[in-house]
Backbone as a printed PyTorch tensor [residue, N CA C, xyz], in Angstrom:
tensor([[[-10.0220,  17.8680, -50.9630],
         [ -9.3500,  18.8350, -50.0920],
         [ -7.8690,  18.8820, -50.4370]],

        [[ -7.3450,  20.1030, -50.6290],
         [ -5.9390,  20.2480, -50.9480],
         [ -5.1200,  20.2940, -49.6640]],

        [[ -3.8560,  19.8800, -49.7800],
         [ -2.9520,  19.9940, -48.6430],
         [ -3.4430,  19.2480, -47.4330]],

        [[ -3.7900,  17.9760, -47.5670],
         [ -4.3740,  17.2070, -46.4800],
         [ -3.5130,  17.1530, -45.2330]],

        [[ -4.1190,  16.8450, -44.1010],
         [ -3.4260,  16.7860, -42.8300],
         [ -4.1450,  15.7640, -41.9740]],

        [[ -3.5280,  15.3570, -40.8860],
         [ -4.1440,  14.4290, -39.9580],
         [ -4.5370,  15.1940, -38.6960]],

        [[ -5.8240,  15.3650, -38.4140],
         [ -6.2370,  16.0980, -37.2090],
         [ -5.6690,  15.4440, -35.9560]],

        [[ -5.1610,  16.2720, -35.0550],
         [ -4.5310,  15.7640, -33.8390],
         [ -5.5380,  15.7330, -32.6870]],

        [[ -6.6120,  15.0100, -32.8500],
         [ -7.6570,  14.9840, -31.8310],
         [ -7.2380,  14.2550, -30.5690]],

        [[ -6.1680,  13.4510, -30.6560],
         [ -5.6980,  12.7280, -29.4870],
         [ -4.4540,  13.3820, -28.8930]],

        [[ -4.3000,  14.6780, -29.1710],
         [ -3.1580,  15.4230, -28.6500],
         [ -3.0700,  15.2740, -27.1350]],

        [[ -1.8660,  14.9700, -26.6400],
         [ -1.6710,  14.8140, -25.2070],
         [ -1.8900,  16.1420, -24.5030]],

        [[ -2.4570,  16.1200, -23.3020],
         [ -2.6740,  17.3710, -22.5720],
         [ -1.3440,  18.0060, -22.1870]],

        [[ -1.3810,  19.2790, -21.8530],
         [ -0.1810,  19.9580, -21.4010],
         [  0.2890,  19.3540, -20.0860]],

        [[  1.5750,  19.4120, -19.8480],
         [  2.1150,  18.9250, -18.5920],
         [  1.7120,  19.8610, -17.4550]],

        [[  1.8920,  19.4000, -16.2390],
         [  1.5670,  20.2310, -15.0810],
         [  2.4230,  21.4980, -15.0710]],

        [[  3.6730,  21.3710, -15.4790],
         [  4.5570,  22.5330, -15.5270],
         [  4.0760,  23.5410, -16.5640]],

        [[  3.6630,  23.0340, -17.7190],
         [  3.1570,  23.9330, -18.7590],
         [  1.8610,  24.6040, -18.3290]],

        [[  0.9810,  23.8580, -17.6730],
         [ -0.2570,  24.4530, -17.1860],
         [  0.0300,  25.5450, -16.1600]],

        [[  1.0550,  25.3490, -15.3440],
         [  1.4300,  26.3640, -14.3610],
         [  1.9280,  27.6340, -15.0530]],

        [[  2.6840,  27.4650, -16.1380],
         [  3.1650,  28.6110, -16.8980],
         [  1.9850,  29.3780, -17.4980]],

        [[  1.0370,  28.6540, -18.0580],
         [ -0.1300,  29.2970, -18.6570],
         [ -0.9210,  30.0600, -17.5960]],

        [[ -1.0760,  29.5020, -16.4120],
         [ -1.7820,  30.2090, -15.3340],
         [ -1.0540,  31.4980, -14.9620]],

        [[  0.2640,  31.4140, -14.8860],
         [  1.0410,  32.6180, -14.5520],
         [  0.8780,  33.6870, -15.6240]],

        [[  0.9160,  33.2800, -16.8760],
         [  0.7460,  34.2490, -17.9640],
         [ -0.6280,  34.9020, -17.8780]],

        [[ -1.6520,  34.1070, -17.6280],
         [ -3.0090,  34.6630, -17.5240],
         [ -3.1010,  35.6840, -16.3900]],

        [[ -2.4740,  35.3710, -15.2680],
         [ -2.5060,  36.2900, -14.1270],
         [ -1.7990,  37.6030, -14.4510]],

        [[ -0.6300,  37.5130, -15.0710],
         [  0.1140,  38.7130, -15.4180],
         [ -0.5800,  39.4940, -16.5340]],

        [[ -1.2250,  38.7710, -17.4480],
         [ -1.9560,  39.4310, -18.5290],
         [ -3.0950,  40.2750, -17.9690]],

        [[ -3.7890,  39.7500, -16.9590],
         [ -4.8990,  40.4910, -16.3520],
         [ -4.4110,  41.8010, -15.7530]],

        [[ -3.2150,  41.7820, -15.1810],
         [ -2.6350,  43.0080, -14.6250],
         [ -2.1910,  43.9440, -15.7490]],

        [[ -1.5270,  43.3710, -16.7480],
         [ -0.9940,  44.1580, -17.8570],
         [ -2.0960,  44.9060, -18.6040]],

        [[ -3.2240,  44.2440, -18.8080],
         [ -4.3110,  44.8340, -19.5940],
         [ -5.4990,  45.2420, -18.7180]],

        [[ -5.2260,  45.5390, -17.4580],
         [ -6.3000,  45.8710, -16.5130],
         [ -7.1010,  47.0890, -16.9470]],

        [[ -6.4780,  47.9950, -17.6850],
         [ -7.1740,  49.2140, -18.1000],
         [ -8.0330,  49.0140, -19.3460]],

        [[ -7.9290,  47.8480, -19.9610],
         [ -8.6990,  47.5780, -21.1850],
         [ -9.1260,  46.1160, -21.1830]],

        [[-10.2440,  45.8470, -20.5160],
         [-10.7230,  44.4710, -20.3920],
         [-11.1000,  43.8730, -21.7440]],

        [[-11.5090,  44.6940, -22.6850],
         [-11.8420,  44.1680, -24.0110],
         [-10.5990,  43.5870, -24.6760]],

        [[ -9.4710,  44.2410, -24.4790],
         [ -8.2370,  43.7270, -25.0590],
         [ -7.8260,  42.4270, -24.3700]],

        [[ -8.0130,  42.3670, -23.0510],
         [ -7.7040,  41.1270, -22.3340],
         [ -8.5880,  39.9880, -22.8240]],

        [[ -9.8830,  40.2640, -22.9610],
         [-10.8060,  39.2250, -23.4200],
         [-10.4470,  38.7640, -24.8280]],

        [[-10.0220,  39.7100, -25.6700],
         [ -9.5720,  39.3420, -27.0230],
         [ -8.3830,  38.3840, -26.9370]],

        [[ -7.4280,  38.7030, -26.0810],
         [ -6.2360,  37.8570, -25.9480],
         [ -6.5960,  36.4620, -25.4610]],

        [[ -7.5460,  36.3770, -24.5300],
         [ -7.9780,  35.0700, -24.0400],
         [ -8.6580,  34.2710, -25.1520]],

        [[ -9.4540,  34.9480, -25.9720],
         [-10.1160,  34.2540, -27.0870],
         [ -9.1060,  33.8090, -28.1300]],

        [[ -8.1020,  34.6380, -28.3860],
         [ -7.0620,  34.2560, -29.3470],
         [ -6.3210,  33.0240, -28.8420]],

        [[ -6.0290,  32.9870, -27.5420],
         [ -5.3400,  31.8270, -26.9720],
         [ -6.1770,  30.5630, -27.1240]],

        [[ -7.4620,  30.6520, -26.8400],
         [ -8.3390,  29.4870, -26.9840],
         [ -8.4240,  29.0410, -28.4400]],

        [[ -8.5180,  30.0130, -29.3420],
         [ -8.5990,  29.6880, -30.7660],
         [ -7.2880,  29.0880, -31.2570]],

        [[ -6.1760,  29.6370, -30.7950],
         [ -4.8670,  29.1000, -31.1820],
         [ -4.6980,  27.6710, -30.6780]],

        [[ -5.1650,  27.4140, -29.4730],
         [ -5.0900,  26.0530, -28.9390],
         [ -5.8840,  25.0870, -29.8110]],

        [[ -7.1100,  25.4950, -30.1940],
         [ -7.9440,  24.6320, -31.0340],
         [ -7.3020,  24.4080, -32.4020]],

        [[ -6.7400,  25.4590, -32.9790],
         [ -6.0730,  25.3200, -34.2750],
         [ -4.8620,  24.4000, -34.1680]],

        [[ -4.1150,  24.5450, -33.0800],
         [ -2.9410,  23.6930, -32.8850],
         [ -3.3490,  22.2310, -32.8010]],

        [[ -4.4230,  21.9460, -32.1260],
         [ -4.8990,  20.5650, -32.0230],
         [ -5.3710,  20.0590, -33.3890]],

        [[ -5.9880,  20.9210, -34.1610],
         [ -6.4800,  20.5100, -35.4750],
         [ -5.3450,  20.2230, -36.4490]],

        [[ -4.3240,  21.0840, -36.4150],
         [ -3.2730,  20.9830, -37.4250],
         [ -1.9520,  20.4080, -36.9120]],

        [[ -1.9420,  19.9360, -35.6690],
         [ -0.7630,  19.2620, -35.1710],
         [  0.3730,  20.1620, -34.7440]],

        [[  0.0760,  21.4220, -34.4080],
         [  1.1060,  22.3190, -33.8950],
         [  1.2260,  22.1400, -32.3820]],

        [[  2.2170,  22.7880, -31.7920],
         [  2.4610,  22.6790, -30.3550],
         [  1.3740,  23.4250, -29.5860]],

        [[  0.5720,  22.7050, -28.8180],
         [ -0.5750,  23.2880, -28.1200],
         [ -0.1350,  24.2760, -27.0410]],

        [[  0.8790,  23.9210, -26.2810],
         [  1.3760,  24.8130, -25.2240],
         [  1.8900,  26.1150, -25.8250]],

        [[  2.7380,  26.0080, -26.8390],
         [  3.3030,  27.1990, -27.4660],
         [  2.2230,  28.0590, -28.0910]],

        [[  1.2360,  27.4400, -28.7170],
         [  0.1520,  28.1920, -29.3520],
         [ -0.6650,  28.9480, -28.3140]],

        [[ -0.9770,  28.2920, -27.2060],
         [ -1.7600,  28.9380, -26.1570],
         [ -0.9880,  30.1020, -25.5480]],

        [[  0.2800,  29.8820, -25.2570],
         [  1.1080,  30.9330, -24.6700],
         [  1.2360,  32.1240, -25.6140]],

        [[  1.5140,  31.8610, -26.8830],
         [  1.6630,  32.9460, -27.8510],
         [  0.3600,  33.7130, -28.0260]],

        [[ -0.7590,  32.9950, -28.0240],
         [ -2.0460,  33.6700, -28.1270],
         [ -2.2980,  34.6090, -26.9700]],

        [[ -1.9170,  34.1940, -25.7870],
         [ -2.1210,  35.0280, -24.6000],
         [ -1.2980,  36.3090, -24.6440]],

        [[ -0.0560,  36.2280, -25.0980],
         [  0.8370,  37.3780, -25.0110],
         [  0.9830,  38.1530, -26.3150]],

        [[  0.2400,  37.7840, -27.3530],
         [  0.4700,  38.4100, -28.6580],
         [  0.2190,  39.9110, -28.6470]],

        [[ -0.6930,  40.3920, -27.7960],
         [ -0.9980,  41.8230, -27.7270],
         [ -0.4890,  42.4480, -26.4330]],

        [[  0.5680,  41.9050, -25.8840],
         [  1.1130,  42.3680, -24.6080],
         [  1.3810,  43.8780, -24.6060]],

        [[  1.9110,  44.3970, -25.7040],
         [  2.2640,  45.8210, -25.7880],
         [  1.2480,  46.6360, -26.5850]],

        [[  0.0670,  46.0970, -26.7580],
         [ -0.9330,  46.7480, -27.6160],
         [ -1.3950,  48.0950, -27.0750]],

        [[ -1.3030,  48.3140, -25.7740],
         [ -1.7980,  49.5600, -25.1870],
         [ -0.7490,  50.6650, -25.1330]],

        [[  0.4800,  50.3760, -25.5510],
         [  1.5060,  51.4130, -25.5790],
         [  1.1990,  52.4360, -26.6750]],

        [[  1.5710,  53.6720, -26.4440],
         [  1.3770,  54.7040, -27.4640],
         [  2.2840,  54.4180, -28.6570]],

        [[  1.9200,  54.9810, -29.8030],
         [  2.7440,  54.7930, -30.9920],
         [  4.1440,  55.3660, -30.7750]],

        [[  4.2130,  56.5050, -30.1100],
         [  5.5190,  57.1150, -29.8500],
         [  6.3910,  56.1940, -29.0060]],

        [[  5.7980,  55.5590, -27.9940],
         [  6.5470,  54.6620, -27.1340],
         [  6.9840,  53.4100, -27.8930]],

        [[  6.1150,  52.8960, -28.7490],
         [  6.4810,  51.7240, -29.5420],
         [  7.6550,  52.0230, -30.4660]],

        [[  7.6210,  53.1850, -31.0950],
         [  8.7220,  53.5690, -31.9830],
         [ 10.0140,  53.7080, -31.1830]],

        [[  9.9220,  54.3090, -29.9990],
         [ 11.1030,  54.4940, -29.1590],
         [ 11.6860,  53.1460, -28.7230]],

        [[ 10.8160,  52.2250, -28.3350],
         [ 11.2990,  50.9150, -27.9020],
         [ 11.8660,  50.1220, -29.0730]],

        [[ 11.2480,  50.2610, -30.2330],
         [ 11.7670,  49.5700, -31.4160],
         [ 13.1890,  50.0350, -31.7100]],

        [[ 13.4250,  51.3300, -31.5950],
         [ 14.7610,  51.8670, -31.8170],
         [ 15.7320,  51.3450, -30.7600]],

        [[ 15.2690,  51.2540, -29.5200],
         [ 16.1120,  50.7900, -28.4170],
         [ 16.5230,  49.3350, -28.6210]],

        [[ 15.5910,  48.5140, -29.1430],
         [ 15.8550,  47.0820, -29.2850],
         [ 16.4230,  46.7050, -30.6460]],

        [[ 16.5560,  47.6910, -31.5220],
         [ 17.0750,  47.3900, -32.8440],
         [ 16.0770,  46.7030, -33.7560]],

        [[ 14.7850,  46.9190, -33.5030],
         [ 13.7440,  46.3630, -34.3750],
         [ 13.7130,  47.1880, -35.6590]],

        [[ 13.9060,  46.5740, -36.8140],
         [ 13.9430,  47.3410, -38.0690],
         [ 12.5760,  47.9050, -38.4350]],

        [[ 12.5900,  49.1090, -38.9930],
         [ 11.3580,  49.7570, -39.4470],
         [ 11.4210,  49.9070, -40.9570]],

        [[ 10.4230,  49.4050, -41.6470],
         [ 10.3730,  49.5230, -43.1010],
         [  9.3170,  50.5470, -43.4840]],

        [[  9.6550,  51.8240, -43.2660],
         [  8.7250,  52.8880, -43.5810],
         [  8.7590,  53.9770, -42.5280]],

        [[  7.9780,  55.0370, -42.7280],
         [  7.9280,  56.1350, -41.7620],
         [  7.4980,  55.6230, -40.3920]],

        [[  8.2240,  55.9930, -39.3280],
         [  7.9640,  55.4360, -38.0000],
         [  6.5150,  55.4730, -37.5420]],

        [[  5.8510,  56.5990, -37.6600],
         [  4.4900,  56.6830, -37.1420],
         [  3.4780,  55.9490, -38.0270]],

        [[  3.8600,  55.6340, -39.2650],
         [  2.9710,  54.8540, -40.1320],
         [  3.0880,  53.3610, -39.8440]],

        [[  4.2650,  52.9360, -39.4320],
         [  4.4520,  51.5130, -39.1270],
         [  4.2020,  51.2150, -37.6500]],

        [[  4.0520,  52.2630, -36.8450],
         [  3.8840,  52.0820, -35.4010],
         [  2.7690,  51.1190, -35.0130]],

        [[  1.6010,  51.1190, -35.6940],
         [  0.5320,  50.1900, -35.3040],
         [  0.9290,  48.7150, -35.3900]],

        [[  1.9950,  48.4050, -36.1180],
         [  2.4310,  47.0210, -36.2940],
         [  3.5470,  46.6280, -35.3360]],

        [[  4.0450,  47.5800, -34.5720],
         [  5.2480,  47.3300, -33.7810],
         [  4.9960,  46.6300, -32.4570]],

        [[  3.7420,  46.5560, -32.0140],
         [  3.5100,  45.9240, -30.7080],
         [  3.8940,  44.4520, -30.7110]],

        [[  3.8610,  43.8160, -31.8910],
         [  4.2760,  42.4200, -31.9690],
         [  5.7790,  42.2460, -31.8070]],

        [[  6.5860,  42.8260, -32.7050],
         [  8.0310,  42.6400, -32.6010],
         [  8.6490,  43.2540, -31.3480]],

        [[  8.0820,  44.3480, -30.8480],
         [  8.6170,  44.9440, -29.6180],
         [  8.3660,  44.0150, -28.4330]],

        [[  7.1480,  43.5150, -28.3170],
         [  6.8320,  42.5920, -27.2180],
         [  7.6700,  41.3230, -27.3110]],

        [[  7.9400,  40.8790, -28.5170],
         [  8.7140,  39.6510, -28.6960],
         [ 10.1040,  39.7700, -28.0890]],

        [[ 10.6480,  40.9760, -28.0840],
         [ 11.9530,  41.2000, -27.4610],
         [ 11.8130,  41.2910, -25.9440]],

        [[ 10.8620,  42.0930, -25.4970],
         [ 10.7050,  42.3340, -24.0560],
         [ 10.3120,  41.0840, -23.2860]],

        [[  9.4530,  40.2810, -23.8670],
         [  8.8850,  39.1470, -23.1360],
         [  9.8670,  37.9940, -22.9400]],

        [[ 10.9630,  38.0030, -23.6530],
         [ 11.9560,  36.9450, -23.4590],
         [ 12.5330,  36.9860, -22.0520]],

        [[ 12.6320,  38.1750, -21.4830],
         [ 13.1530,  38.3030, -20.1200],
         [ 12.0840,  37.9560, -19.0920]],

        [[ 10.8400,  38.3390, -19.3700],
         [  9.7610,  38.0820, -18.4240],
         [  9.3610,  36.6130, -18.3950]],

        [[  9.4240,  35.9600, -19.5520],
         [  9.0300,  34.5550, -19.6510],
         [ 10.1550,  33.7130, -20.2560]],

        [[ 11.2710,  33.5640, -19.5580],
         [ 12.4000,  32.8090, -20.1140],
         [ 12.1020,  31.3280, -20.3030]],

        [[ 11.0170,  30.8410, -19.6680],
         [ 10.6770,  29.4290, -19.8040],
         [  9.9790,  29.1130, -21.1220]],

        [[  9.5900,  30.1390, -21.8590],
         [  8.9170,  29.9050, -23.1370],
         [  9.9350,  29.6660, -24.2470]],

        [[  9.6250,  28.7750, -25.1930],
         [ 10.5460,  28.5200, -26.3100],
         [ 10.6100,  29.7060, -27.2670]],

        [[ 11.7170,  29.8130, -27.9840],
         [ 11.9330,  30.9400, -28.8850],
         [ 10.8340,  31.0740, -29.9340]],

        [[ 10.2760,  29.9420, -30.3620],
         [  9.2620,  30.0120, -31.4180],
         [  8.0070,  30.7590, -30.9750]],

        [[  7.7610,  30.8250, -29.6800],
         [  6.6240,  31.6050, -29.1770],
         [  6.8390,  33.0880, -29.4650]],

        [[  8.0320,  33.5740, -29.1930],
         [  8.3210,  34.9880, -29.4120],
         [  8.3390,  35.3220, -30.9030]],

        [[  8.7770,  34.3830, -31.7080],
         [  8.7220,  34.6120, -33.1570],
         [  7.2820,  34.7540, -33.6220]],

        [[  6.4090,  33.8990, -33.1310],
         [  4.9950,  33.9770, -33.5210],
         [  4.3750,  35.2950, -33.0770]],

        [[  4.7490,  35.7630, -31.8930],
         [  4.2650,  37.0600, -31.4100],
         [  4.7520,  38.1690, -32.3360]],

        [[  6.0180,  38.1260, -32.6940],
         [  6.5900,  39.1530, -33.5650],
         [  5.9160,  39.1820, -34.9320]],

        [[  5.5430,  38.0160, -35.4360],
         [  5.0430,  37.9270, -36.8060],
         [  3.5250,  38.0680, -36.9310]],

        [[  2.8240,  38.1750, -35.8190],
         [  1.3560,  38.1860, -35.9430],
         [  0.8270,  39.4850, -36.5460]],

        [[  1.6640,  40.5280, -36.6270],
         [  1.2030,  41.7920, -37.2080],
         [  1.6090,  41.9600, -38.6660]],

        [[  2.7130,  41.3590, -39.0740],
         [  3.2290,  41.5930, -40.4270],
         [  3.3440,  40.3260, -41.2680]],

        [[  3.2750,  39.1650, -40.6240],
         [  3.5610,  37.8930, -41.2900],
         [  5.0240,  37.8710, -41.7290]],

        [[  5.4050,  36.8280, -42.4610],
         [  6.7770,  36.6750, -42.9450],
         [  6.7600,  35.6810, -44.0960]],

        [[  7.7510,  35.7190, -44.9640],
         [  7.7570,  34.8070, -46.1120],
         [  7.9920,  33.3530, -45.7300]],

        [[  8.4480,  33.0950, -44.5070],
         [  8.7680,  31.7270, -44.0930],
         [  8.0440,  31.3800, -42.7860]],

        [[  6.7420,  31.5230, -42.7940],
         [  5.9470,  31.2870, -41.5930],
         [  6.0210,  29.8230, -41.1500]],

        [[  6.2480,  29.6070, -39.8580],
         [  6.1800,  28.2610, -39.2920],
         [  4.7170,  27.9090, -39.0340]],

        [[  4.4660,  26.6640, -38.6920],
         [  3.0980,  26.2620, -38.3630],
         [  2.5710,  27.0720, -37.1800]],

        [[  3.4110,  27.2870, -36.1710],
         [  2.9830,  28.0720, -35.0120],
         [  2.7130,  29.5200, -35.3950]],

        [[  3.5720,  30.0970, -36.2290],
         [  3.3390,  31.4660, -36.7040],
         [  1.9600,  31.5750, -37.3600]],

        [[  1.6510,  30.6120, -38.2210],
         [  0.3720,  30.6400, -38.9290],
         [ -0.7980,  30.4810, -37.9620]],

        [[ -0.6610,  29.5880, -37.0070],
         [ -1.7320,  29.3490, -36.0380],
         [ -2.0760,  30.6340, -35.2940]],

        [[ -1.0720,  31.3580, -34.8240],
         [ -1.3170,  32.5810, -34.0620],
         [ -1.8740,  33.6750, -34.9690]],

        [[ -1.3450,  33.8020, -36.1710],
         [ -1.8430,  34.7890, -37.1280],
         [ -3.3210,  34.5420, -37.4290]],

        [[ -3.6630,  33.2980, -37.6970],
         [ -5.0510,  32.9440, -37.9980],
         [ -5.9420,  33.1790, -36.7860]],

        [[ -5.4950,  32.7310, -35.6200],
         [ -6.3020,  32.8710, -34.4090],
         [ -6.6550,  34.3180, -34.1310]],

        [[ -5.7150,  35.2200, -34.3720],
         [ -5.9680,  36.6430, -34.1640],
         [ -7.0510,  37.1460, -35.1050]],

        [[ -7.1320,  36.5550, -36.2860],
         [ -8.0990,  37.0190, -37.2760],
         [ -9.4690,  36.3850, -37.1980]],

        [[ -9.5660,  35.2000, -36.5720],
         [-10.8620,  34.5010, -36.5980],
         [-11.4240,  34.2150, -35.2150]],

        [[-10.7900,  34.7170, -34.1520],
         [-11.3350,  34.4480, -32.8170],
         [-12.8060,  34.8810, -32.7770]],

        [[-13.6160,  34.2880, -31.8950],
         [-15.0720,  34.4910, -31.9180],
         [-15.5410,  35.9330, -31.8420]],

        [[-14.6890,  36.8330, -31.3400],
         [-15.0800,  38.2340, -31.2710],
         [-15.0580,  38.9480, -32.6030]],

        [[-14.4260,  38.3570, -33.6000],
         [-14.3830,  38.9530, -34.9340],
         [-15.7390,  38.7540, -35.6110]],

        [[-16.3050,  39.7870, -36.1130],
         [-17.6190,  39.7180, -36.7260],
         [-17.5330,  40.0210, -38.2190]],

        [[-18.4490,  39.4480, -38.9730],
         [-18.5180,  39.7470, -40.3890],
         [-18.4560,  38.5090, -41.2480]],

        [[-18.8670,  38.6760, -42.5050],
         [-18.8800,  37.5690, -43.4470],
         [-17.4960,  36.9840, -43.6480]],

        [[-16.4900,  37.8620, -43.6790],
         [-15.1320,  37.3930, -43.9120],
         [-14.6810,  36.4510, -42.7990]],

        [[-15.0280,  36.7980, -41.5400],
         [-14.6200,  35.9770, -40.4040],
         [-15.3210,  34.6260, -40.4390]],

        [[-16.6020,  34.6350, -40.7700],
         [-17.3410,  33.3820, -40.8660],
         [-16.7620,  32.4850, -41.9510]],

        [[-16.4050,  33.0980, -43.0690],
         [-15.8620,  32.3280, -44.1870],
         [-14.5100,  31.7170, -43.8220]],

        [[-13.6820,  32.4890, -43.1520],
         [-12.3700,  31.9880, -42.7470],
         [-12.5080,  30.8880, -41.7060]],

        [[-13.4170,  31.0590, -40.7590],
         [-13.6160,  30.0250, -39.7360],
         [-14.0980,  28.7240, -40.3690]],

        [[-14.9010,  28.8480, -41.4210],
         [-15.4320,  27.6600, -42.0810],
         [-14.3420,  26.8680, -42.8020]],

        [[-13.2170,  27.5190, -43.0840],
         [-12.1240,  26.8260, -43.7700],
         [-11.3520,  25.8910, -42.8390]],

        [[-11.3990,  26.1760, -41.5550],
         [-10.6130,  25.4040, -40.5930],
         [-11.0680,  23.9530, -40.5830]],

        [[-10.1560,  23.0510, -40.7430],
         [-10.4770,  21.6370, -40.7910],
         [-10.8790,  21.1510, -42.1720]],

        [[-11.1110,  22.0880, -43.1040],
         [-11.4730,  21.7280, -44.4720],
         [-10.3460,  22.0420, -45.4510]],

        [[ -9.4660,  22.9290, -45.0770],
         [ -8.3390,  23.3250, -45.9170],
         [ -7.0490,  23.1610, -45.1160]],

        [[ -5.9300,  23.1840, -45.8050],
         [ -4.6480,  23.0690, -45.1170],
         [ -4.3830,  24.3200, -44.2940]],

        [[ -3.4830,  24.1950, -43.3420],
         [ -3.1310,  25.3380, -42.5030],
         [ -2.6060,  26.4850, -43.3530]],

        [[ -1.8000,  26.1690, -44.3480],
         [ -1.2250,  27.2100, -45.2030],
         [ -2.3040,  27.9060, -46.0260]],

        [[ -3.3070,  27.1560, -46.4710],
         [ -4.4060,  27.7720, -47.2070],
         [ -5.1950,  28.7350, -46.3220]],

        [[ -5.4640,  28.3210, -45.0880],
         [ -6.2130,  29.1850, -44.1760],
         [ -5.3950,  30.4360, -43.8620]],

        [[ -4.0990,  30.2600, -43.6260],
         [ -3.2320,  31.4110, -43.3620],
         [ -3.2500,  32.3850, -44.5340]],

        [[ -3.0820,  31.8680, -45.7550],
         [ -3.0310,  32.7510, -46.9250],
         [ -4.3460,  33.5000, -47.0950]],

        [[ -5.4580,  32.8450, -46.8290],
         [ -6.7530,  33.5120, -46.9180],
         [ -6.8570,  34.6280, -45.8760]],

        [[ -6.3580,  34.3760, -44.6660],
         [ -6.3780,  35.4060, -43.6170],
         [ -5.4760,  36.5740, -43.9820]],

        [[ -4.2910,  36.2740, -44.5040],
         [ -3.3730,  37.3320, -44.9080],
         [ -3.9670,  38.1690, -46.0310]],

        [[ -4.6020,  37.5210, -46.9680],
         [ -5.2280,  38.2310, -48.0830],
         [ -6.3140,  39.1780, -47.5810]],

        [[ -7.1520,  38.6960, -46.6690],
         [ -8.2090,  39.5390, -46.1030],
         [ -7.6150,  40.7260, -45.3540]],

        [[ -6.5590,  40.4860, -44.5960],
         [ -5.9430,  41.5630, -43.8200],
         [ -5.3640,  42.6370, -44.7450]],

        [[ -4.6810,  42.2140, -45.7910],
         [ -4.1030,  43.1730, -46.7230],
         [ -5.1880,  43.9450, -47.4700]],

        [[ -6.2450,  43.2500, -47.8520],
         [ -7.3500,  43.9210, -48.5520],
         [ -7.9740,  44.9980, -47.6700]],

        [[ -8.1110,  44.6990, -46.3760],
         [ -8.6760,  45.6740, -45.4400],
         [ -7.7750,  46.8980, -45.3250]],

        [[ -6.4760,  46.6760, -45.2160],
         [ -5.5300,  47.7860, -45.0970],
         [ -5.5650,  48.6530, -46.3420]],

        [[ -5.5760,  48.0200, -47.5050],
         [ -5.5920,  48.7610, -48.7730],
         [ -6.8830,  49.5500, -48.9240]],

        [[ -8.0170,  48.9290, -48.6200],
         [ -9.3040,  49.6230, -48.7420],
         [ -9.4130,  50.8150, -47.8020]],

        [[ -8.7370,  50.7230, -46.6620],
         [ -8.7990,  51.8240, -45.6970],
         [ -7.7630,  52.9070, -45.9900]],

        [[ -6.9730,  52.6990, -47.0380],
         [ -6.0150,  53.7110, -47.4550],
         [ -4.8070,  53.8530, -46.5590]],

        [[ -4.5030,  52.8230, -45.8050],
         [ -3.3800,  52.8980, -44.8780],
         [ -2.0950,  52.3570, -45.5160]],

        [[ -0.9990,  52.6180, -44.8390],
         [  0.3130,  52.1710, -45.3010],
         [  0.3890,  50.6480, -45.2600]],

        [[  0.8790,  50.0550, -46.3440],
         [  1.0410,  48.6060, -46.4100],
         [  2.5000,  48.2730, -46.1240]],

        [[  2.7210,  47.5190, -45.0740],
         [  4.0830,  47.2020, -44.6480],
         [  4.7540,  46.3100, -45.6850]],

        [[  5.9720,  46.6560, -46.1150],
         [  6.6450,  45.8780, -47.1650],
         [  6.7740,  44.3900, -46.8590]],

        [[  7.0190,  44.0360, -45.5990],
         [  7.1620,  42.6210, -45.2570],
         [  5.8590,  41.8690, -45.4920]],

        [[  4.7290,  42.5180, -45.2570],
         [  3.4400,  41.8840, -45.5080],
         [  3.2490,  41.6200, -46.9970]],

        [[  3.6650,  42.5750, -47.8130],
         [  3.5760,  42.3940, -49.2690],
         [  4.5010,  41.2620, -49.7190]],

        [[  5.7060,  41.2510, -49.1750],
         [  6.6520,  40.1820, -49.5110],
         [  6.0940,  38.8230, -49.1150]],

        [[  5.4530,  38.7680, -47.9590],
         [  4.8650,  37.5100, -47.4890],
         [  3.7360,  37.0660, -48.4130]],

        [[  2.8860,  38.0180, -48.7770],
         [  1.7790,  37.6870, -49.6880],
         [  2.3210,  37.1350, -51.0090]],

        [[  3.2970,  37.8140, -51.5840],
         [  3.8370,  37.3770, -52.8680],
         [  4.4770,  35.9980, -52.7670]],

        [[  5.1220,  35.7280, -51.6520],
         [  5.7550,  34.4240, -51.4550],
         [  4.7170,  33.3130, -51.4890]],

        [[  3.6250,  33.4880, -50.7400],
         [  2.6220,  32.4230, -50.6740],
         [  1.7270,  32.4000, -51.9110]],

        [[  1.5380,  33.5490, -52.5440],
         [  0.8020,  33.5550, -53.8130],
         [  1.5570,  32.7500, -54.8620]],

        [[  2.8720,  32.8860, -54.8700],
         [  3.6920,  32.1220, -55.7890],
         [  3.5890,  30.6270, -55.5210]],

        [[  3.5850,  30.2550, -54.2570],
         [  3.4610,  28.8520, -53.8760],
         [  2.1560,  28.2750, -54.4020]],

        [[  1.0560,  29.0080, -54.1910],
         [ -0.2440,  28.4920, -54.6000],
         [ -0.4090,  28.4870, -56.1070]],

        [[  0.1890,  29.4660, -56.7900],
         [  0.1010,  29.4770, -58.2480],
         [  0.8490,  28.3020, -58.8550]],

        [[  1.8290,  27.8010, -58.1270],
         [  2.5480,  26.5970, -58.5790],
         [  1.7880,  25.3270, -58.2450]],

        [[  0.6750,  25.4890, -57.5390],
         [ -0.1490,  24.3280, -57.2080],
         [  0.2810,  23.5930, -55.9780]],

        [[  1.1290,  24.2100, -55.1480],
         [  1.6000,  23.5610, -53.9210],
         [  0.8940,  24.1970, -52.7450]],

        [[ -0.1040,  23.4820, -52.1700],
         [ -0.8510,  24.0340, -51.0540],
         [ -0.3290,  23.5070, -49.7300]]])
């Protein structure tokens, strides 16, 4: 196995304060996504998957669970509204606004949620921002949330099964790169716009692996 790690099976449970924060997020999430229960259920599955990944790879369990819950907070906003909010918050757009709009719910929510959840650490909002485009310098938490979004139990298909099978057998970075590769391949096959940051991220990690550093 490349890029070995020590599974964190004895990870300490969340504190009572952290559990209270998670309960509050779940309650607000149910209200936020009340019009689309499938999206809420997806977010709950991503949170559970992120928690499991965090325990496996030694990432922060509280931060992973919180980021998983709120990663699609703005997913139900229209593309026009996402573009408008991105402009308001100074979120950079790398391409035609309506072509990049499907990716903006992450970075837009990352700005808005800092006021709603000031008790969450900054790395949670970064992971939310990066779950749609990735970045060349992904943290362990960023990777956990990105992977969780791609392999949560609701994802169906051979690709999802293959990626899930890598967990615990490959390094976190290897699993992330495999998920990013699958995501980019899907976008390209569907003929959609490929966000430049995603390409930059892919090239960064492809270079790492070609050098033999997993």
